[in-house]
MARKOL-141103 format. One record per residue (C-alpha): residue in one letter; x, y, z. Coordinates in steps of 0.001 Angstrom, whole numbers, plus 500000, padded with zeros to 6 digits. Example, Ala and Ser with C-alpha at 12.3 -4.5 7.8 and 13.67 -1.06 7.14 Angstrom:
REM MARKOL-141103
a512300495500507800/s513670498940507140/
//
This chain:
REM MARKOL-141103
m502623520534494093/d502088522187490700/t502425519125488466/p500697515879489516/r503142513043489993/t502932509983487760/f503322506397488831/r505158503570487118/s504815501136490033/i502608501083493122/a503015498812496123/i499802497198497294/f499474496031500885/c496477493821501679/g495267490774503541/s496177487179502786/s493096485714504471/s490678483756502325/d487898484336504872/a487296487996503975/k483905489142502667/p483300489125498897/v483173492936498781/y486860493056499720/f487809490547497033/d485809492537494479/a487711495688495452/a491059493891495243/r490278492651491743/a489142496139490710/v492426497627491938/g494529495084490062/a492568495570486855/e492618499376487074/l496344499589487707/a496947497292484748/r494641499420482587/r496674502495483478/g499974500760482768/i501009500888486437/r503021497917487628/v501753496205490767/v504317495472493473/y502978493295496271/g503852490621498801/g503998487734496337/g501193485603497771/r498621483618495823/v495977483607498572/g493487486133499935/l493229489669498608/m496895489456497655/g496172486743495115/a493053488554493880/v494983491752493117/a497746489876491332/d495437487627489297/a493283490557488159/a496275492637487135/m497833489751485216/a494510488904483543/a494239492528482385/g497685492385480813/g499524494215483586/e502895493594485180/v503029492177488698/v506136491910490845/g505981489811493996/v508345490101496954/i508044487208499374/p510184486063502332/e511830482647502158/k509752481384505083/l506457482080503325/q507730480769500003/a508649477521501777/l505047477247502993/e503977477245499325/v501832480370499550/g503833482182496866/h502285482993493488/d503915481080490644/a502561483039487654/l503856486588488091/t505889488835485825/e508693488728488378/i509203487259491847/h511836488165494438/v512415485713497273/v514053487607500136/a515463486716503523/d512853488215505853/m510010490693506360/h512335493658506843/t514041492977503529/r510662492507501860/k509419495939502944/m512613497664501855/k512563495913498474/m508915496823497887/a509632500442498798/t512574500566496413/l510490499169493553/s507488501469494089/d506499505091493525/a503573505030495983/f501810502766498471/i498173501715498778/a496701499620501563/l493561497596500988/p491776495891503881/g493979493516505830/g495268492624509271/l498440493084511280/g500816492625508373/t498987495158506231/l498975497725509035/d502649497108509743/e503545497674506110/v501469500789505505/f502520502494508725/e506191501816508080/a505843503278504584/a504044506313506012/t506701506788508691/w509432506736506049/t507498509396504111/q507018511503507258/l510750511371507963/n511604511943504281/y513509508693503946/h511504508640500741/l509071511137499231/k506392508663498154/p502676509088498904/v500663506615500971/g496955505867500818/l494174503720502253/l491439502341500016/d488495502518502395/v486374499654501094/s482933499611502760/g484198501819505590/f486826499263506637/f489390501893507609/g486909504258509266/p487885503294512844/l491575503586511960/v491109507027510433/a489201508073513571/f492102506846515709/l494615508833513651/r492513511966514161/h492428511189517880/a496219510802517928/q496535514166516209/a494125515795518675/e496206514389521544/g499404515890520116/f501096512732518837/i500710513547515142/r501649517053514036/p498973519027512146/q501159519138509040/h501118515334508980/g497366515024509431/s496883514278505738/l500062512256505319/i497963509146504660/q495406509800501936/v492004508086502206/a489370507431499523/d486700504842498834/t487426504340495120/i490676503544493399/d490202506378490895/a489785508958493666/l492697507572495660/l495065507615492695/a494100511242492000/q494788512182495622/l498135510381495655/a499155512145492448/a498357515597493850/c499147515403497583/e501920517472499149/i504664515754501125/v505880517976503943/p509657518545504144/l511223517227507328/n511537519848510053/l513296518444513094/k511982521228515301/s508403520146514630/t508947516388514570/p507295514653517555/s509426512758520027/p509223508928519880/
//
């Protein structure tokens, strides 16, 4: 790509656990503050707890815009953030992911659990299949995603991920480096003849 892409909004996927180590919370706050500093709107899952809340609070405190997208079930459990720029309460998780994708120009996963992995891999799959042409990245805080990156390389070595998709998910250990990679990375056009079988 000759001209680096620019971002107006980036979806952030991350954990909602309050039991995570302080280093992960520090990284989440740094991401929220940096995106706000750059004038990039944060789109996230709408929660007020865990890394989700840390990202949102930091972005808002730095004068940024934050849009939350939360399913009705979680909103009913009172885990939704009540001080965002905008909040969308949607029917279910599927609708949440589609809404976040529609609102965002790129996707970044911070450390998290099953929900975070579900979200980032669905976004990456949509990019691979060209349902959208939006870059996807992992912020590898303290080596958190190292085992996952090793697994993806293993899957590629075993023939389940095509070589041209080996760098589909960008990885960096600082938000500045990751944003630069997402701005410059190439997204491979869909070629059905080289797409792996399910």
